[in-house]
C-alpha positions as a Markdown table, in Angstrom:
| # | Residue | x | y | z |
|---|---|---|---|---|
| 1 | Unk | 0.0 | -0.1 | 0.1 |
| 2 | Unk | 1.3 | 3.4 | -0.9 |
| 3 | Unk | 1.9 | 6.0 | 1.8 |
| 4 | Unk | -0.1 | 9.0 | 0.8 |
| 5 | Unk | 1.7 | 11.2 | 3.5 |
| 6 | Unk | 4.5 | 11.6 | 1.0 |
| 7 | Unk | 2.2 | 12.9 | -2.0 |
| 8 | Unk | 2.4 | 16.6 | -1.0 |
| 9 | Unk | 6.1 | 16.6 | -0.7 |
| 10 | Unk | 6.5 | 14.8 | -4.2 |
| 11 | Unk | 4.1 | 17.6 | -5.8 |
| 12 | Unk | 6.3 | 20.4 | -4.5 |
| 13 | Unk | 9.3 | 18.6 | -5.7 |
| 14 | Unk | 11.0 | 17.7 | -2.5 |
| 15 | Unk | 14.2 | 15.8 | -3.2 |
| 16 | Unk | 14.6 | 12.4 | -1.7 |
| 17 | Unk | 17.5 | 13.3 | 0.1 |
| 18 | Unk | 19.0 | 16.7 | 1.0 |
| 19 | Unk | 21.3 | 18.2 | -1.8 |
| 20 | Unk | 25.0 | 18.6 | -0.5 |
| 21 | Unk | 28.2 | 20.4 | -1.3 |
| 22 | Unk | 28.3 | 22.4 | -4.5 |
| 23 | Unk | 25.2 | 20.8 | -6.0 |
| 24 | Unk | 23.3 | 23.1 | -3.7 |
| 25 | Unk | 24.2 | 25.9 | -6.1 |
| 26 | Unk | 21.7 | 24.3 | -8.4 |
| 27 | Unk | 18.7 | 24.4 | -6.1 |
| 28 | Unk | 15.7 | 26.7 | -6.5 |
| 29 | Unk | 16.5 | 29.0 | -3.6 |
| 30 | Unk | 20.0 | 29.8 | -5.0 |
| 31 | Unk | 18.6 | 30.4 | -8.5 |
| 32 | Unk | 15.9 | 32.9 | -7.2 |
| 33 | Unk | 18.6 | 34.6 | -4.9 |
| 34 | Unk | 20.8 | 35.1 | -7.9 |
| 35 | Unk | 18.2 | 36.3 | -10.0 |
| 36 | Unk | 16.9 | 38.8 | -7.5 |
| 37 | Unk | 20.6 | 39.9 | -6.8 |
| 38 | Unk | 21.1 | 40.6 | -10.6 |
| 39 | Unk | 17.9 | 42.6 | -10.9 |
| 40 | Unk | 18.9 | 44.5 | -7.7 |
| 41 | Unk | 22.5 | 45.2 | -9.3 |
| 42 | Unk | 21.1 | 46.3 | -12.3 |
| 43 | Unk | 18.5 | 49.0 | -10.9 |
| 44 | Unk | 21.4 | 49.8 | -8.4 |
| 45 | Unk | 23.9 | 50.9 | -11.2 |
| 46 | Unk | 21.0 | 52.5 | -13.1 |
| 47 | Unk | 20.2 | 54.7 | -10.1 |
| 48 | Unk | 24.0 | 55.5 | -9.5 |
| 49 | Unk | 24.3 | 56.4 | -13.1 |
| 50 | Unk | 21.5 | 58.6 | -13.2 |
| 51 | Unk | 22.7 | 60.3 | -9.9 |
| 52 | Unk | 26.5 | 60.7 | -11.1 |
| 53 | Unk | 25.6 | 61.5 | -14.8 |
| 54 | Unk | 22.3 | 63.4 | -14.0 |
| 55 | Unk | 22.1 | 65.0 | -17.6 |
| 56 | Unk | 22.4 | 62.2 | -19.9 |
| 57 | Unk | 19.0 | 60.5 | -18.9 |
| 58 | Unk | 17.6 | 63.9 | -18.0 |
| 59 | Unk | 17.5 | 64.9 | -21.5 |
| 60 | Unk | 15.7 | 61.5 | -22.2 |
| 61 | Unk | 13.0 | 62.4 | -19.6 |
| 62 | Unk | 12.7 | 66.1 | -21.0 |
| 63 | Unk | 12.0 | 64.9 | -24.5 |
| 64 | Unk | 9.6 | 62.1 | -23.7 |
| 65 | Unk | 7.6 | 64.6 | -21.4 |
| 66 | Unk | 7.6 | 67.3 | -24.0 |
| 67 | Unk | 6.7 | 64.8 | -26.9 |
| 68 | Unk | 8.6 | 67.1 | -29.5 |
| 69 | Unk | 10.0 | 64.2 | -31.3 |
| 70 | Unk | 6.9 | 62.1 | -31.4 |
| 71 | Unk | 6.8 | 62.5 | -35.2 |
| 72 | Unk | 8.6 | 59.2 | -36.7 |
| 73 | Unk | 11.9 | 60.8 | -37.1 |
| 74 | Unk | 11.0 | 64.2 | -38.5 |
| 75 | Unk | 13.0 | 67.2 | -37.0 |
| 76 | Unk | 12.3 | 67.9 | -33.4 |
| 77 | Unk | 9.1 | 69.9 | -33.0 |
| 78 | Unk | 7.7 | 69.3 | -36.6 |
| 79 | Unk | 4.8 | 67.3 | -38.0 |
| 80 | Unk | 3.5 | 66.7 | -34.3 |
| 81 | Unk | -0.2 | 65.5 | -34.0 |
| 82 | Unk | -2.1 | 68.2 | -32.5 |
| 83 | Unk | -4.7 | 65.8 | -31.2 |
| 84 | Unk | -2.3 | 64.5 | -28.7 |
| 85 | Unk | 0.2 | 67.3 | -27.9 |
| 86 | Unk | -2.2 | 68.6 | -25.3 |
| 87 | Unk | -0.7 | 65.7 | -23.1 |
| 88 | Unk | 2.9 | 67.2 | -23.3 |
| 89 | Unk | 4.6 | 68.5 | -20.2 |
| 90 | Unk | 7.1 | 71.3 | -21.2 |
| 91 | Unk | 7.5 | 72.9 | -17.8 |
| 92 | Unk | 11.4 | 72.0 | -16.9 |
| 93 | Unk | 10.5 | 72.3 | -13.1 |
| 94 | Unk | 7.9 | 69.6 | -13.7 |
| 95 | Unk | 10.0 | 67.7 | -16.0 |
| 96 | Unk | 12.9 | 67.6 | -13.5 |
| 97 | Unk | 10.4 | 66.5 | -10.6 |
| 98 | Unk | 9.5 | 63.7 | -12.7 |
| 99 | Unk | 13.2 | 62.7 | -13.4 |
| 100 | Unk | 13.8 | 62.9 | -9.6 |
| 101 | Unk | 10.8 | 60.9 | -8.9 |
| 102 | Unk | 12.3 | 58.0 | -11.2 |
| 103 | Unk | 15.8 | 58.2 | -9.7 |
| 104 | Unk | 14.0 | 57.9 | -6.0 |
| 105 | Unk | 11.9 | 55.1 | -7.4 |
| 106 | Unk | 15.1 | 53.3 | -8.8 |
| 107 | Unk | 17.0 | 53.8 | -5.6 |
| 108 | Unk | 14.1 | 52.5 | -3.3 |
| 109 | Unk | 13.8 | 49.5 | -5.4 |
| 110 | Unk | 17.7 | 48.8 | -5.3 |
| 111 | Unk | 17.5 | 48.9 | -1.4 |
| 112 | Unk | 14.5 | 46.5 | -1.3 |
| 113 | Unk | 16.3 | 44.0 | -3.5 |
| 114 | Unk | 19.6 | 44.2 | -1.9 |
| 115 | Unk | 17.7 | 43.7 | 1.2 |
| 116 | Unk | 16.0 | 40.7 | -0.2 |
| 117 | Unk | 19.5 | 39.0 | -1.2 |
| 118 | Unk | 20.6 | 39.5 | 2.5 |
| 119 | Unk | 17.5 | 37.5 | 3.7 |
| 120 | Unk | 18.0 | 34.9 | 1.0 |
| 121 | Unk | 21.4 | 34.2 | 2.8 |
| 122 | Unk | 20.0 | 34.6 | 6.6 |
| 123 | Unk | 17.0 | 32.3 | 5.7 |
| 124 | Unk | 18.6 | 29.5 | 4.5 |
| 125 | Unk | 16.9 | 26.2 | 5.1 |
| 126 | Unk | 14.3 | 28.4 | 7.2 |
| 127 | Unk | 11.6 | 28.7 | 4.3 |
| 128 | Unk | 12.7 | 32.1 | 2.9 |
| 129 | Unk | 9.6 | 33.8 | 4.0 |
| 130 | Unk | 10.9 | 37.5 | 4.3 |
| 131 | Unk | 13.4 | 36.9 | 1.3 |
| 132 | Unk | 10.6 | 36.0 | -1.1 |
| 133 | Unk | 8.3 | 38.6 | 0.3 |
| 134 | Unk | 10.9 | 41.3 | -0.2 |
| 135 | Unk | 11.9 | 39.9 | -3.6 |
| 136 | Unk | 8.2 | 40.1 | -4.7 |
| 137 | Unk | 7.9 | 43.6 | -3.4 |
| 138 | Unk | 11.2 | 44.7 | -5.1 |
| 139 | Unk | 10.3 | 42.9 | -8.4 |
| 140 | Unk | 6.9 | 44.4 | -8.4 |
| 141 | Unk | 8.4 | 47.9 | -8.0 |
| 142 | Unk | 10.8 | 47.2 | -10.9 |
| 143 | Unk | 7.6 | 46.3 | -13.0 |
| 144 | Unk | 5.9 | 49.3 | -12.0 |
| 145 | Unk | 8.8 | 51.4 | -13.2 |
| 146 | Unk | 9.4 | 49.7 | -16.6 |
| 147 | Unk | 6.1 | 48.3 | -17.6 |
| 148 | Unk | 3.9 | 51.1 | -15.9 |
| 149 | Unk | 6.2 | 53.9 | -16.1 |
| 150 | Unk | 8.1 | 53.5 | -19.4 |
| 151 | Unk | 5.7 | 51.2 | -21.4 |
| 152 | Unk | 2.4 | 52.5 | -20.4 |
| 153 | Unk | 2.9 | 56.0 | -19.4 |
| 154 | Unk | 5.9 | 57.0 | -21.5 |
| 155 | Unk | 5.0 | 54.7 | -24.5 |
| 156 | Unk | 1.3 | 55.2 | -24.7 |
| 157 | Unk | 0.5 | 58.3 | -23.1 |
| 158 | Unk | 3.2 | 60.4 | -24.0 |
| 159 | Unk | 3.7 | 58.5 | -27.3 |
| 160 | Unk | 7.1 | 57.7 | -27.1 |
| 161 | Unk | 6.4 | 54.7 | -29.7 |
| 162 | Unk | 6.4 | 57.5 | -32.4 |
| 163 | Unk | 10.0 | 58.7 | -31.6 |
| 164 | Unk | 13.0 | 57.4 | -33.5 |
| 165 | Unk | 15.5 | 59.4 | -31.2 |
| 166 | Unk | 14.1 | 59.2 | -27.5 |
| 167 | Unk | 12.4 | 55.8 | -27.4 |
| 168 | Unk | 13.2 | 53.7 | -24.2 |
| 169 | Unk | 10.5 | 50.9 | -25.2 |
| 170 | Unk | 12.7 | 48.1 | -26.0 |
| 171 | Unk | 15.0 | 48.4 | -22.9 |
| 172 | Unk | 11.9 | 48.8 | -20.8 |
| 173 | Unk | 10.6 | 45.5 | -22.4 |
| 174 | Unk | 13.7 | 43.7 | -21.7 |
| 175 | Unk | 13.8 | 44.9 | -18.2 |
| 176 | Unk | 10.1 | 44.0 | -17.4 |
| 177 | Unk | 10.9 | 40.4 | -18.8 |
| 178 | Unk | 13.8 | 39.9 | -16.7 |
| 179 | Unk | 11.8 | 40.9 | -13.5 |
| 180 | Unk | 9.0 | 38.7 | -14.5 |
| 181 | Unk | 11.2 | 35.6 | -15.1 |
| 182 | Unk | 12.6 | 36.4 | -11.6 |
| 183 | Unk | 9.1 | 36.7 | -10.1 |
| 184 | Unk | 8.0 | 33.4 | -11.5 |
| 185 | Unk | 10.9 | 31.4 | -10.2 |
| 186 | Unk | 10.3 | 32.7 | -6.7 |
| 187 | Unk | 6.5 | 31.5 | -6.9 |
| 188 | Unk | 7.3 | 28.0 | -8.3 |
| 189 | Unk | 5.8 | 25.3 | -6.0 |
| 190 | Unk | 8.9 | 24.0 | -3.9 |
| 191 | Unk | 9.3 | 22.1 | -0.8 |
| 192 | Unk | 12.2 | 24.7 | -0.1 |
| 193 | Unk | 9.5 | 27.3 | 0.7 |
| 194 | Unk | 8.4 | 25.5 | 4.0 |
| 195 | Unk | 10.1 | 25.9 | 7.2 |
| 196 | Unk | 12.1 | 22.6 | 8.6 |
| 197 | Unk | 9.2 | 22.0 | 11.0 |
| 198 | Unk | 6.6 | 22.1 | 8.5 |
| 199 | Unk | 8.6 | 19.7 | 6.2 |
| 200 | Unk | 8.9 | 17.2 | 9.0 |
| 201 | Unk | 5.3 | 16.9 | 9.5 |
| 202 | Unk | 4.8 | 15.8 | 5.8 |
């Protein structure tokens, strides 16, 4: 007669015996931690670059908000669609506030994801509850920035898709996909996500 008590563990992908040595590098928690760490390092470097080289992406934000190149490659300010140009933000103060908001959001996202990596290390073999929660929050912040801010607001509301010179849709899409992949990995069903005492009762 089969032992039905082992079914939940099998469904969650529990190994027959603990993974030891260097083979632990291939376990789901390590994969998740590395993906979270890479996303965190990326957005940290982005924020650092925007802070130390403020003007480069400041110009990008100004042109996107001003919508002055939403003309499929025509000279800036020419052949613009009057039906949508009322959306443009041309006030430099508001443009800079928007750019500063992006930098603050990037910095906060980096802090959350780096903190998550710390908890991936601290919570080894203890269910990774805080690590997964912080990772989820940080990755969602990335999605809000790239999918919500750049693709949805910048791309559609400010018509960035019509610009050939100031168009950040492709990088935003790549960053959104990378964050989504990490998010999916973190939420795959696994026995690793249960605390040791919970695994012992299975």
